[in-house]
Structures are given as C-alpha cells and as structure tokens.
DOGUKOL-782011 format. One record per residue (C-alpha): residue number from 1; x, y, z; residue in one letter. Coordinates in Angstrom, 3 decimals, always signed. Example, Ala and Ser with C-alpha at 12.3 -4.5 7.8 and 13.67 -1.06 7.14 Angstrom:
! residues 2
<rec k="1" east="+12.300" north="-4.500" up="+7.800" r="A"/>
<rec k="2" east="+13.670" north="-1.060" up="+7.140" r="S"/>
END
This chain:
! residues 264
<rec k="1" east="+63.879" north="+65.771" up="+133.211" r="M"/>
<rec k="2" east="+60.112" north="+65.436" up="+133.778" r="Q"/>
<rec k="3" east="+58.404" north="+68.428" up="+135.380" r="T"/>
<rec k="4" east="+56.044" north="+67.517" up="+138.212" r="L"/>
<rec k="5" east="+52.946" north="+69.400" up="+139.294" r="E"/>
<rec k="6" east="+52.790" north="+71.164" up="+142.657" r="L"/>
<rec k="7" east="+50.267" north="+70.058" up="+145.244" r="H"/>
<rec k="8" east="+47.702" north="+72.696" up="+146.331" r="E"/>
<rec k="9" east="+49.062" north="+72.679" up="+149.892" r="L"/>
<rec k="10" east="+52.560" north="+73.269" up="+148.559" r="C"/>
<rec k="11" east="+51.537" north="+76.410" up="+146.618" r="T"/>
<rec k="12" east="+50.065" north="+78.121" up="+149.703" r="M"/>
<rec k="13" east="+53.541" north="+79.147" up="+150.866" r="F"/>
<rec k="14" east="+55.590" north="+81.990" up="+149.327" r="P"/>
<rec k="15" east="+58.476" north="+80.908" up="+147.119" r="V"/>
<rec k="16" east="+62.119" north="+81.680" up="+147.775" r="M"/>
<rec k="17" east="+63.420" north="+84.569" up="+145.652" r="V"/>
<rec k="18" east="+66.610" north="+86.535" up="+145.151" r="G"/>
<rec k="19" east="+69.776" north="+85.682" up="+147.013" r="S"/>
<rec k="20" east="+68.042" north="+83.180" up="+149.279" r="E"/>
<rec k="21" east="+67.000" north="+81.007" up="+146.322" r="F"/>
<rec k="22" east="+70.351" north="+81.485" up="+144.540" r="R"/>
<rec k="23" east="+72.187" north="+80.260" up="+147.638" r="S"/>
<rec k="24" east="+69.967" north="+77.153" up="+147.751" r="L"/>
<rec k="25" east="+70.481" north="+76.466" up="+144.034" r="R"/>
<rec k="26" east="+74.253" north="+76.941" up="+144.220" r="D"/>
<rec k="27" east="+74.495" north="+74.701" up="+147.272" r="D"/>
<rec k="28" east="+72.552" north="+71.929" up="+145.531" r="I"/>
<rec k="29" east="+74.698" north="+72.345" up="+142.413" r="A"/>
<rec k="30" east="+77.865" north="+72.001" up="+144.512" r="A"/>
<rec k="31" east="+76.789" north="+69.387" up="+147.074" r="N"/>
<rec k="32" east="+73.730" north="+67.683" up="+145.666" r="G"/>
<rec k="33" east="+70.248" north="+67.465" up="+147.183" r="L"/>
<rec k="34" east="+70.547" north="+66.710" up="+150.912" r="R"/>
<rec k="35" east="+66.836" north="+66.480" up="+151.796" r="E"/>
<rec k="36" east="+64.460" north="+64.466" up="+149.617" r="Q"/>
<rec k="37" east="+61.452" north="+66.087" up="+147.974" r="I"/>
<rec k="38" east="+58.174" north="+64.698" up="+149.306" r="V"/>
<rec k="39" east="+55.424" north="+63.659" up="+146.897" r="L"/>
<rec k="40" east="+51.741" north="+63.004" up="+147.441" r="L"/>
<rec k="41" east="+50.819" north="+60.837" up="+144.491" r="G"/>
<rec k="42" east="+52.473" north="+62.456" up="+141.499" r="D"/>
<rec k="43" east="+52.529" north="+66.005" up="+142.954" r="K"/>
<rec k="44" east="+55.184" north="+67.815" up="+144.993" r="V"/>
<rec k="45" east="+53.807" north="+68.135" up="+148.539" r="L"/>
<rec k="46" east="+56.943" north="+69.519" up="+150.256" r="D"/>
<rec k="47" east="+60.181" north="+70.761" up="+148.727" r="G"/>
<rec k="48" east="+58.932" north="+73.132" up="+146.071" r="R"/>
<rec k="49" east="+62.009" north="+75.379" up="+146.280" r="N"/>
<rec k="50" east="+64.431" north="+72.437" up="+146.401" r="R"/>
<rec k="51" east="+62.720" north="+70.959" up="+143.345" r="Y"/>
<rec k="52" east="+62.989" north="+74.204" up="+141.383" r="Q"/>
<rec k="53" east="+66.633" north="+74.584" up="+142.446" r="A"/>
<rec k="54" east="+67.394" north="+71.066" up="+141.192" r="C"/>
<rec k="55" east="+65.793" north="+71.868" up="+137.832" r="L"/>
<rec k="56" east="+67.832" north="+75.060" up="+137.439" r="E"/>
<rec k="57" east="+71.072" north="+73.468" up="+138.676" r="A"/>
<rec k="58" east="+70.671" north="+70.412" up="+136.430" r="G"/>
<rec k="59" east="+70.740" north="+68.060" up="+139.453" r="V"/>
<rec k="60" east="+68.564" north="+64.930" up="+139.422" r="E"/>
<rec k="61" east="+66.054" north="+65.386" up="+142.270" r="P"/>
<rec k="62" east="+65.440" north="+62.646" up="+144.844" r="K"/>
<rec k="63" east="+61.886" north="+61.854" up="+145.881" r="F"/>
<rec k="64" east="+59.975" north="+59.934" up="+148.531" r="R"/>
<rec k="65" east="+56.242" north="+59.391" up="+148.954" r="Q"/>
<rec k="66" east="+54.283" north="+60.846" up="+151.860" r="Y"/>
<rec k="67" east="+52.666" north="+57.920" up="+153.677" r="N"/>
<rec k="68" east="+50.840" north="+59.674" up="+156.514" r="G"/>
<rec k="69" east="+47.142" north="+60.433" up="+156.832" r="N"/>
<rec k="70" east="+47.245" north="+64.198" up="+157.529" r="D"/>
<rec k="71" east="+49.049" north="+66.110" up="+154.748" r="P"/>
<rec k="72" east="+47.702" north="+69.437" up="+156.087" r="V"/>
<rec k="73" east="+49.461" north="+69.151" up="+159.434" r="Q"/>
<rec k="74" east="+52.556" north="+67.702" up="+157.768" r="Y"/>
<rec k="75" east="+52.990" north="+70.621" up="+155.388" r="V"/>
<rec k="76" east="+52.272" north="+73.198" up="+158.098" r="L"/>
<rec k="77" east="+54.762" north="+71.617" up="+160.504" r="S"/>
<rec k="78" east="+57.427" north="+71.528" up="+157.805" r="K"/>
<rec k="79" east="+57.024" north="+75.069" up="+156.526" r="N"/>
<rec k="80" east="+54.967" north="+77.389" up="+158.708" r="L"/>
<rec k="81" east="+57.351" north="+78.402" up="+161.479" r="L"/>
<rec k="82" east="+60.747" north="+77.888" up="+159.847" r="R"/>
<rec k="83" east="+60.135" north="+80.795" up="+157.455" r="R"/>
<rec k="84" east="+60.074" north="+84.522" up="+158.181" r="H"/>
<rec k="85" east="+56.295" north="+84.902" up="+157.850" r="L"/>
<rec k="86" east="+54.176" north="+87.569" up="+159.467" r="T"/>
<rec k="87" east="+51.267" north="+86.720" up="+161.729" r="A"/>
<rec k="88" east="+48.917" north="+87.684" up="+158.875" r="G"/>
<rec k="89" east="+50.682" north="+85.336" up="+156.450" r="Q"/>
<rec k="90" east="+50.709" north="+82.454" up="+158.921" r="R"/>
<rec k="91" east="+47.020" north="+82.852" up="+159.773" r="S"/>
<rec k="92" east="+46.021" north="+83.050" up="+156.088" r="I"/>
<rec k="93" east="+48.044" north="+79.953" up="+155.209" r="I"/>
<rec k="94" east="+46.480" north="+78.011" up="+158.112" r="V"/>
<rec k="95" east="+43.011" north="+79.154" up="+157.003" r="A"/>
<rec k="96" east="+43.620" north="+78.089" up="+153.401" r="L"/>
<rec k="97" east="+45.085" north="+74.741" up="+154.490" r="A"/>
<rec k="98" east="+42.152" north="+74.098" up="+156.825" r="A"/>
<rec k="99" east="+39.691" north="+74.894" up="+154.023" r="N"/>
<rec k="100" east="+41.508" north="+72.458" up="+151.725" r="W"/>
<rec k="101" east="+41.397" north="+69.734" up="+154.387" r="G"/>
<rec k="102" east="+37.710" north="+70.367" up="+154.993" r="Q"/>
<rec k="103" east="+36.972" north="+70.091" up="+151.260" r="A"/>
<rec k="104" east="+38.709" north="+66.691" up="+151.133" r="Q"/>
<rec k="105" east="+36.827" north="+65.403" up="+154.147" r="T"/>
<rec k="106" east="+33.471" north="+66.636" up="+152.822" r="H"/>
<rec k="107" east="+33.603" north="+64.854" up="+149.503" r="G"/>
<rec k="108" east="+36.796" north="+66.113" up="+147.816" r="G"/>
<rec k="109" east="+39.108" north="+63.821" up="+145.933" r="A"/>
<rec k="110" east="+41.170" north="+61.358" up="+148.012" r="R"/>
<rec k="111" east="+43.945" north="+59.055" up="+146.920" r="K"/>
<rec k="112" east="+44.217" north="+55.629" up="+148.513" r="G"/>
<rec k="113" east="+44.586" north="+55.989" up="+152.250" r="N"/>
<rec k="114" east="+45.550" north="+59.687" up="+152.126" r="Q"/>
<rec k="115" east="+42.568" north="+60.825" up="+154.163" r="E"/>
<rec k="116" east="+42.593" north="+64.408" up="+155.400" r="A"/>
<rec k="117" east="+41.605" north="+64.960" up="+159.007" r="T"/>
<rec k="118" east="+40.255" north="+68.105" up="+160.623" r="L"/>
<rec k="119" east="+42.326" north="+69.007" up="+163.710" r="P"/>
<rec k="120" east="+42.010" north="+72.687" up="+162.692" r="L"/>
<rec k="121" east="+38.240" north="+72.863" up="+162.690" r="E"/>
<rec k="122" east="+37.999" north="+75.290" up="+165.645" r="A"/>
<rec k="123" east="+39.133" north="+78.898" up="+165.473" r="V"/>
<rec k="124" east="+41.149" north="+78.452" up="+168.660" r="A"/>
<rec k="125" east="+43.021" north="+75.489" up="+167.152" r="A"/>
<rec k="126" east="+43.819" north="+77.441" up="+163.988" r="R"/>
<rec k="127" east="+45.006" north="+80.448" up="+165.983" r="A"/>
<rec k="128" east="+47.256" north="+78.205" up="+168.088" r="T"/>
<rec k="129" east="+48.692" north="+76.609" up="+164.932" r="R"/>
<rec k="130" east="+49.417" north="+79.973" up="+163.304" r="S"/>
<rec k="131" east="+50.688" north="+81.480" up="+166.580" r="E"/>
<rec k="132" east="+48.380" north="+84.469" up="+166.127" r="S"/>
<rec k="133" east="+45.464" north="+85.953" up="+168.062" r="S"/>
<rec k="134" east="+41.968" north="+84.573" up="+167.529" r="Q"/>
<rec k="135" east="+40.921" north="+87.975" up="+166.160" r="R"/>
<rec k="136" east="+43.694" north="+87.817" up="+163.520" r="T"/>
<rec k="137" east="+42.755" north="+84.215" up="+162.706" r="Q"/>
<rec k="138" east="+39.069" north="+85.126" up="+162.302" r="K"/>
<rec k="139" east="+40.038" north="+87.927" up="+159.884" r="D"/>
<rec k="140" east="+42.190" north="+85.456" up="+157.943" r="A"/>
<rec k="141" east="+39.363" north="+82.896" up="+157.885" r="D"/>
<rec k="142" east="+37.009" north="+85.568" up="+156.467" r="K"/>
<rec k="143" east="+39.434" north="+86.547" up="+153.691" r="V"/>
<rec k="144" east="+40.237" north="+82.915" up="+152.823" r="A"/>
<rec k="145" east="+36.538" north="+82.049" up="+152.704" r="R"/>
<rec k="146" east="+35.227" north="+85.094" up="+150.816" r="E"/>
<rec k="147" east="+38.202" north="+86.170" up="+148.659" r="A"/>
<rec k="148" east="+40.700" north="+83.337" up="+147.960" r="P"/>
<rec k="149" east="+42.580" north="+85.478" up="+145.405" r="A"/>
<rec k="150" east="+43.195" north="+88.132" up="+148.070" r="L"/>
<rec k="151" east="+44.183" north="+85.407" up="+150.537" r="A"/>
<rec k="152" east="+46.875" north="+84.196" up="+148.127" r="S"/>
<rec k="153" east="+48.271" north="+87.741" up="+147.932" r="K"/>
<rec k="154" east="+48.417" north="+87.927" up="+151.707" r="V"/>
<rec k="155" east="+50.171" north="+84.536" up="+151.885" r="A"/>
<rec k="156" east="+52.799" north="+85.631" up="+149.327" r="S"/>
<rec k="157" east="+53.384" north="+88.945" up="+151.154" r="G"/>
<rec k="158" east="+51.999" north="+91.160" up="+148.369" r="E"/>
<rec k="159" east="+49.487" north="+92.798" up="+150.723" r="I"/>
<rec k="160" east="+48.887" north="+92.710" up="+154.475" r="S"/>
<rec k="161" east="+45.987" north="+90.982" up="+156.167" r="L"/>
<rec k="162" east="+44.475" north="+94.326" up="+157.384" r="P"/>
<rec k="163" east="+44.544" north="+95.591" up="+153.785" r="Q"/>
<rec k="164" east="+42.767" north="+92.447" up="+152.595" r="A"/>
<rec k="165" east="+40.129" north="+92.483" up="+155.349" r="I"/>
<rec k="166" east="+39.259" north="+96.089" up="+154.523" r="R"/>
<rec k="167" east="+38.440" north="+94.990" up="+150.985" r="Q"/>
<rec k="168" east="+36.046" north="+92.260" up="+152.098" r="V"/>
<rec k="169" east="+34.525" north="+93.931" up="+155.167" r="R"/>
<rec k="170" east="+31.125" north="+95.546" up="+154.382" r="P"/>
<rec k="171" east="+31.151" north="+99.358" up="+154.393" r="L"/>
<rec k="172" east="+29.168" north="+101.141" up="+157.102" r="A"/>
<rec k="173" east="+25.803" north="+102.295" up="+155.679" r="K"/>
<rec k="174" east="+24.435" north="+104.957" up="+158.075" r="P"/>
<rec k="175" east="+24.979" north="+108.432" up="+156.652" r="E"/>
<rec k="176" east="+25.106" north="+109.968" up="+160.103" r="K"/>
<rec k="177" east="+26.701" north="+107.503" up="+162.464" r="P"/>
<rec k="178" east="+26.088" north="+107.906" up="+166.163" r="S"/>
<rec k="179" east="+28.882" north="+108.766" up="+168.600" r="D"/>
<rec k="180" east="+29.114" north="+105.110" up="+169.566" r="V"/>
<rec k="181" east="+29.467" north="+104.017" up="+165.912" r="E"/>
<rec k="182" east="+32.099" north="+106.694" up="+165.298" r="K"/>
<rec k="183" east="+34.092" north="+105.495" up="+168.292" r="L"/>
<rec k="184" east="+33.775" north="+101.869" up="+167.181" r="R"/>
<rec k="185" east="+34.960" north="+102.747" up="+163.671" r="A"/>
<rec k="186" east="+37.930" north="+104.670" up="+165.093" r="E"/>
<rec k="187" east="+38.702" north="+101.775" up="+167.434" r="N"/>
<rec k="188" east="+38.630" north="+99.325" up="+164.493" r="A"/>
<rec k="189" east="+40.925" north="+101.583" up="+162.475" r="R"/>
<rec k="190" east="+43.433" north="+101.776" up="+165.312" r="L"/>
<rec k="191" east="+43.362" north="+98.019" up="+165.801" r="R"/>
<rec k="192" east="+44.027" north="+97.516" up="+162.077" r="D"/>
<rec k="193" east="+46.975" north="+99.882" up="+162.357" r="R"/>
<rec k="194" east="+48.276" north="+97.938" up="+165.366" r="I"/>
<rec k="195" east="+48.076" north="+94.699" up="+163.328" r="A"/>
<rec k="196" east="+50.056" north="+96.320" up="+160.514" r="E"/>
<rec k="197" east="+52.681" north="+97.525" up="+162.984" r="L"/>
<rec k="198" east="+52.926" north="+94.017" up="+164.466" r="E"/>
<rec k="199" east="+53.620" north="+92.663" up="+160.968" r="D"/>
<rec k="200" east="+56.271" north="+95.342" up="+160.388" r="S"/>
<rec k="201" east="+57.884" north="+94.511" up="+163.732" r="T"/>
<rec k="202" east="+58.054" north="+90.803" up="+162.854" r="Q"/>
<rec k="203" east="+59.616" north="+91.598" up="+159.475" r="E"/>
<rec k="204" east="+62.228" north="+93.781" up="+161.194" r="A"/>
<rec k="205" east="+62.996" north="+90.972" up="+163.682" r="C"/>
<rec k="206" east="+63.388" north="+88.578" up="+160.736" r="G"/>
<rec k="207" east="+66.187" north="+90.696" up="+159.272" r="V"/>
<rec k="208" east="+67.969" north="+90.667" up="+162.636" r="A"/>
<rec k="209" east="+67.625" north="+86.846" up="+162.768" r="E"/>
<rec k="210" east="+69.112" north="+86.586" up="+159.263" r="D"/>
<rec k="211" east="+72.183" north="+88.437" up="+160.471" r="L"/>
<rec k="212" east="+72.692" north="+86.127" up="+163.403" r="R"/>
<rec k="213" east="+72.229" north="+83.048" up="+161.235" r="A"/>
<rec k="214" east="+74.672" north="+84.231" up="+158.579" r="L"/>
<rec k="215" east="+77.253" north="+85.775" up="+160.893" r="A"/>
<rec k="216" east="+79.600" north="+82.791" up="+160.572" r="E"/>
<rec k="217" east="+81.114" north="+82.087" up="+157.191" r="G"/>
<rec k="218" east="+79.635" north="+85.190" up="+155.511" r="T"/>
<rec k="219" east="+81.731" north="+87.499" up="+153.372" r="E"/>
<rec k="220" east="+82.757" north="+90.747" up="+155.089" r="A"/>
<rec k="221" east="+80.864" north="+92.988" up="+152.688" r="K"/>
<rec k="222" east="+77.647" north="+90.956" up="+152.989" r="R"/>
<rec k="223" east="+77.985" north="+90.953" up="+156.767" r="L"/>
<rec k="224" east="+78.420" north="+94.739" up="+156.742" r="S"/>
<rec k="225" east="+75.343" north="+95.125" up="+154.545" r="D"/>
<rec k="226" east="+73.315" north="+92.885" up="+156.821" r="L"/>
<rec k="227" east="+74.421" north="+94.878" up="+159.857" r="R"/>
<rec k="228" east="+73.192" north="+98.064" up="+158.235" r="R"/>
<rec k="229" east="+69.925" north="+96.338" up="+157.364" r="E"/>
<rec k="230" east="+69.665" north="+95.052" up="+160.924" r="R"/>
<rec k="231" east="+70.221" north="+98.550" up="+162.387" r="D"/>
<rec k="232" east="+67.576" north="+99.985" up="+160.076" r="A"/>
<rec k="233" east="+65.213" north="+97.120" up="+160.892" r="A"/>
<rec k="234" east="+65.707" north="+97.585" up="+164.605" r="L"/>
<rec k="235" east="+64.993" north="+101.307" up="+164.282" r="R"/>
<rec k="236" east="+61.843" north="+100.424" up="+162.340" r="T"/>
<rec k="237" east="+60.910" north="+97.913" up="+165.023" r="R"/>
<rec k="238" east="+61.403" north="+100.447" up="+167.822" r="D"/>
<rec k="239" east="+59.314" north="+103.044" up="+165.987" r="E"/>
<rec k="240" east="+56.587" north="+100.459" up="+165.301" r="C"/>
<rec k="241" east="+56.563" north="+99.422" up="+168.932" r="Q"/>
<rec k="242" east="+56.356" north="+103.067" up="+169.993" r="R"/>
<rec k="243" east="+53.417" north="+103.728" up="+167.653" r="Q"/>
<rec k="244" east="+51.860" north="+100.424" up="+168.706" r="N"/>
<rec k="245" east="+51.979" north="+101.469" up="+172.353" r="A"/>
<rec k="246" east="+50.425" north="+104.855" up="+171.559" r="Q"/>
<rec k="247" east="+47.654" north="+103.312" up="+169.457" r="L"/>
<rec k="248" east="+46.952" north="+100.649" up="+172.093" r="T"/>
<rec k="249" east="+46.590" north="+103.408" up="+174.660" r="K"/>
<rec k="250" east="+44.132" north="+105.230" up="+172.367" r="Q"/>
<rec k="251" east="+42.186" north="+101.976" up="+171.803" r="C"/>
<rec k="252" east="+41.839" north="+101.481" up="+175.543" r="K"/>
<rec k="253" east="+40.648" north="+105.077" up="+175.981" r="A"/>
<rec k="254" east="+38.103" north="+104.640" up="+173.187" r="L"/>
<rec k="255" east="+36.917" north="+101.356" up="+174.700" r="Q"/>
<rec k="256" east="+36.329" north="+103.070" up="+178.034" r="R"/>
<rec k="257" east="+34.262" north="+105.745" up="+176.263" r="R"/>
<rec k="258" east="+32.331" north="+103.025" up="+174.421" r="L"/>
<rec k="259" east="+31.621" north="+101.267" up="+177.698" r="D"/>
<rec k="260" east="+30.343" north="+104.500" up="+179.262" r="K"/>
<rec k="261" east="+28.119" north="+105.248" up="+176.273" r="L"/>
<rec k="262" east="+26.776" north="+101.685" up="+176.300" r="A"/>
<rec k="263" east="+25.790" north="+102.045" up="+179.953" r="V"/>
<rec k="264" east="+24.194" north="+105.407" up="+179.225" r="A"/>
END
C-alpha cells in the first residue's frame, strides 16, 4: 500500500492518540472506512487519522479530490470545532493556516485552480473563526509569525499559548520600573494566568462532553472511569473559575490604579 504525504494544512492539527485512535482503527477494521479521505493533489488534505487507521488496520483507504478554491477554510471547517481544542490551540491553528494561505496568495506554489483566498486577513476575522478573543488571537499571530516551532507545540497541546508568548515577548529593560510599569506587568501576569485557567476550564469541559457522548453503549467499567474523570474535571473547572474570578477582580483593581496614575 503506497504511503501518501500529508498536506501542510493537515499537519497543523493534533493527531489522535491512545484509546481514541484505537477505537477509530478498530471500527475501520470491523466496518470499513465510512468517510473518504480528501486529497489535494497527491497529499492528504483531510482525514489524516482515518488514513493512518486504515494503514494500521490493513484496510484499503478510499480517496476523493478536493475541488474547491479555499482549502484553508475547508480544513478549518472540517476540523477546528469538532475536536476538544483549547482557545489557545484554535487561535494558533487559525494563525498558522492564515499564514499558509497568505504565502500561497503572495507567490507560493499553486496547483491548477486550487487558489487560496484570504478571508482571514483581519484579526477580527481570525478571532471569530477560532472563537477566541482578539487579544488571544493577536498573541497566537505573534507566536505563529515569530516562532513557528513554538506554534506547533501549542497546536499539539505540548505547551499553552501563554507559555509560548512569554518566550517570544521581549523582556522589560528598565532596572527600576516605575509604579505604573510595575502595575502593568502585574496586570499582564494576571491576564496570562486567566488565559491559562480558561484553557484548563475548556479541557475539563471536554472530559464532561466525552462522558455524555460515550454514555450509551459504553462498558460499565469505562463509564465508571469516565464518571470519576468527569467529577475530577468538574472540580478542576470550578476551582479554575473561582481563581479566574479572583484574578479578574484583581485585574480590574489594577486597571483602576493604572487609570488614576495615568491621569496624575
């Protein structure tokens, strides 16, 4: 069986691992491939996990060619919101995909009529597509632009977006920062912590969604394990929300102090 290359847009998403991938592979082995793998030229554009599952299960994969004119939007619509991705992961993937589309439009390689368009050129459009705040999207754009290797780690879930942005954000140079600068630095730190807590909350909610999705037809032991995971995830979510509320309150207090100092 010939092994196909993966398209750049395809590799921006994290791969299935563990029991999730094993379930997909076993289902394909038992029932065959239900949804065709989509190719752009001779590369896999959508269906990376299904393709790998076919290879491991010894099932002949079925393919079809992508015939649209906007592979960026196609891949995002097929993969971005149906996975349990954090806001940081979604915003990074949108930033990377938008950069790829821009490179194609500004002289990159094109194949036939597969012309990339740029509906994600504005920050607001990218933030809407990733369902994140414009501040989060701007951070993701900065990491994707200045440190693509870090961006890939964020997309795969190895590190969080706040961790990545701290590595690319210039360090403050003044040896003796003023009161205003100290407050701004503390405000930025608290906002980064809030972003991390938001990611943790989304991950906790994802575990709860898994339980609801697998409630029917799941073995009793697995269901019991998922319930315990859900309870732990919900406790984590509640604690993250509590800390988030406290930190948000501190941010507002710091902003009021900053406003007073600015007037002074």
